[in-house]
N, C-alpha and C positions, 0 to 999 in steps of 0.2 A: 679748142676753146678753153682758156684757163679761167678758173673761178676760185674765189676765196670762201672757205667754210669756217673762218675764224669765229664769227659771231653774227647774229642778226642785227647787231648795233652798227655794222658797217654799211648797211643799206641806208640811203637817204630817206627823204619824206615822199609819200605818194604825191603825185602832181596836184590832185584836188585839195589835199591838205595844205600844201604850200600856197596854192592860189587862194584858198580861203583866208589864210593868214594875211596875204597881201591885200585882199579886199577889205578885211577888217581893220587894216592899218589906216585906211582912208577915213577922214572925218573925225569927229569927236565922240567919246563915250565916257560915262562915269567910271572912275577908277576903282581899284581894289575889289573887283567882282560885283560891283553894283550896276552892272550893265545888263542889257536885255539878253545878250548871247549867253552869258554865264547862267542866267536863270533858265534859258532854253536848254542848255546842256543838262542841268539838274532835272528838268522835266523829261528829257529824252532818256536819261539813265533810270529815272523812276519807272518809266514805262518798260524799259528793257528788263529791269529786275522785278517787275510786277509788284512793286510796293513803293511807298514814299521813302526816299532816301535823302540824306544830306551829302553834298558833294564838295570836296575841297581839292581844287586843282593845284598842282605843283609842277615843277619842270623836270624833276628827276625821280627815278625809281627809288633811290636811296632816301630822299625826303619823304616819299609816300610811305615807305616801310617804317622808318624810324619815328616819324610823327604819329602814325597810326598807333604804334606800340607804346609811345610815350604817354598816350591818353589812357592806356590800359593798366599801367603799372606804377606803383610808387617807387621811389629811389631804392628802397630796401627790398624790393621784390626781385623775382627771377622770371625771365622769359624763357620758355622751353621751346626749343626748335631742334631740327635734326642736326647731327654732328657735321654733316656736309652742306648745311644750308648757307645761302648767300649771306644771311644776317650774321652768321657766326664767323664766316671766313672771308667775305669780300666787301664789307661795308666799313672797313677801317675801324675806328672807334666811334663812328657816328651813333651807333645804337646806345652806347654808354653815355655819350655826350648829351643826346637829346632826352634820354630818360633820367638824367641826373645821377647816373651811376648804377642803375639796375644791372643785375648780373644776367648774362645770357648763357644758358646751360644746354649743352648738346645731348640729345637723346638718340641712341642708335636705332638701327633698323635697316633691313635689306632694301636695295634699290632706292636709297635716300628717302625712304618713307619711315616716319616714326613708328616704332614698335609699340603698340598699345599697352602691352604688359609692362614694358619699361617705363612708359609714360605714367601709368597708374601708380607704379611704385614710387616715382619721384614726387608726384603731387600729394601723396599721402604720408610722406616722411616729415616728421618734426613740425607738424602744423601748429602754429601758435608759439613756437619756441623762439624767443627773442635772440637766441644765440645763432639761429640759422636763417639763411636767406629764404623768404617765403615765396612759394610759387604764386605768380600773379597773372600770367597770360601764356597762351600757347600760339605759336606761329607755324603754319605749314606753307610749303612752296608748291605751287601748282602752275607750271610744270616743275618737277624737282630738278636738283642740280645734276642728275645723271640722265635726264631725259624721260624718266618715268612719269606716270600720272596717277594721282590718287583716284580710285573709283569713288562713286557717291557713297557706297557702303563704308569704305575705308575712312572717308572724311567724317561720316556720322559717328563711327566708333571713337575717333579722336575727340570730336566735339562733345560727345556724351560724357567721356571721362573728364574733360575740362569743365563742363557745366556742373557735373556732380560735385566737383571740387570748388565751384564758385569762380572759375577762371574765364576770362574773355578769350575769344579766338580770332586771330588775324590770319588772313590769307595773302601771301606774297604772290600776286598774280601778274608778275612781269611778263609771262607768256600765257596770260589768261585765255585769249582767243584760241591759241593752239591747243590748250588742254580741253577747252569746251568742245571744240570740233572733234577732238579725239574721242570724247565720251559720248557725243551726240545728245547732250542734254540741254536744258535751258540755263541761262545765267542764274536764275533764282534757285534752281535745283542744286547748282554747284556751290551756292553761297549760303544765303540766310535760311533757306529751307533745310539745309544740312547742318545748321547751327553756327555759321560764321557770323561774327559781329561786324567786322570791317574787312574790306578787300582793297588791296592796292591794285587798281584796275590799270594794268600796264598797256601802253599804246605806242611808246617810242620805238620799241623793237619791231613793231608791226605796222609802221607807216606814218606816225606823226614825227614832227621835228623835235619837239621838247614839250610834251604834255602828258601828264599822268593824273589819274583821278583817284583820290581817296574816297571810296564809296562807303558810307556809314549806314548800317542797318539798325544797330543798337544806338538810337539817336540820343540816348542819355550821355553818350560820349562826345557829342558834337560841340557843345559849348566850350569844353576844355580844348578840343582840337582847334577851334577857331583862334583862341589865344595862343596856343602853342605854335600854330603855323606862323602867326605874326612875330612872336618872340624868336622863332627860329629863322626868320629872314626869308620866308617863302610865300608871303602874301604879295603877289605881283601887283604893281600899280596898274599896269596895262593888261589886266587879266583877260580882256577880250581876245588878245592874241593867242593865249593858251586855249580859251574856249572855242575860238574859231577852228583850231586844229582838231579839237575833240569832236566838235559838231560834224566836221567834214569826215572824220574817221568813222563816225557812227551813221553817216548818211549812205543810203543805197547799199547797205551791207558791206561797205568797203572793208571793215575790220574782219568780217568773216571771209571775204574773198581773199584778202591778203594772207590770212592764216591758213586757209585751205590750200593755197599754192605752196606755202612753206612746208606744210605737212606732206603734201603730195610729192614734193621734191625729196623729202626725207625717205618716204616709202621707196621711191625709185633708187635712192642712194643706198639704203640699207639692203634692199633686195639684191642689188648688184654686188655689194661687198660680201654679203652672205654666201654668194655663189662662188667666191674665190677661196680655195682650200686653205691657204695660209693666213687668212684674215679671221680673227675671232671677234664676234659681236659680244661685248661685255654685258651691257644691259640693253635689251631690245628697246629701240626708240618708240615711244608712243605718240610723239608730237614732232618736233623739229630739231631735236638734239640727240646725238649719238656718241657714245664712247666705244671705241673698239681697239683691239690690239693688233698691230701690224708686225709682220716678220722683220727681222733685222735688215736694215737697208732700205726698206720700202718707203718709209717716211722721208728719208733723205732724197730718194729718187723722185718722189712726188713733188717735194719742195723745189728740187732742181729743175723740174719740168714747168715750174711757174704756178703751181697750186699753192694755196695758203690755208693753214689750219694751226691749231694749238697742240703742242706736244711737249714732252720734257718736263711737265709739271706733276706727272703722276708716275705710276710704275713704268718700268722699261717697256717701250713700244706702244704705250697707250696714247691715243690721240683723241681729241674732241672735234666733232664735225657738227656744224650748225647751218641749217638752211634758212633762207629768209623769203620775204614776199617778192624779192627780185632775183632770186637764184634761178639762172636759166637751165632749162632741161638739158640743153646741149653741153653745158658745163659739167653737170652731174654725170652724164654719159661719158664725157671725155675723162673725167677723174676715175671712174670705174674701169674704163678700158686701159688707162695707164697703169692702174694697180694690177689688172689682170695680166698685162704684158710682163710686168715685173715678176709676178708669181710664176709665169710660164718659164722664166729664165732661171728659177731656183733649181 
């Protein structure tokens, strides 16, 4: 059985999500988020995060990230994120566009996690110097770009440094559910209780069709976010179609079940590949994404056999493998077996 590990974006929407959107399309409802279902989603997320939150639904993760950060920084500010972060490398110039020109500065650190020492050095440099870009916000990715996950303690160290310097903290939670299940904590513990002001609560990679939630804990940022969402063209007139997806996603623990499956498939995949002598695990996967180095010829062999994944973008032999809520166990086993057969032929 051939399967693709290119991205969790390749999976469609969960059936209940798609059906909920179809149901919501019937009849009439007030536009621009003034409908009952949008209000219900805010209530559900407030309960989930154990506090009153403001929620701004958008249809893409890019919009969720850049709109969140735009409310945190002036145009002359700098947003500090990891050098390998999605914001710095994969959002085109949307971050600069939506922030009005704020600078995005990469901070190094192992396993795509910001090094607190380096972060503290940057936030304390040239404070108040009009000749220098002023640090204004910090953004962390959870899951990171290499498949690692910040522990609660690691998040707290980052947010403590940010708060001491008067900076807001954003979490890019494109794979929020995968990270949460990996840590075994509550949504509150991984966000506002750890010092996060806004989270981009990702859902599209994990079962919705096109629905992401900007969840605001520091509600002093909400008024500006409302205007910025409209100005940026992301205030959907038929908001209930986004809300219906998010409601279905959060109903009956679908979001947890989907993420649990994706994570379980990665455990199976990683354990299988780790048992093959010629395969090197680069950064151990903690959720549903893995980078590993394959011996010469193995990637071409796997691709020729019909499997799909990304390679050729990093160092020689390095490939990225991502599992989703629809990744079949049989496909994972077939991939590992195909790699093992190639290894035996070396």
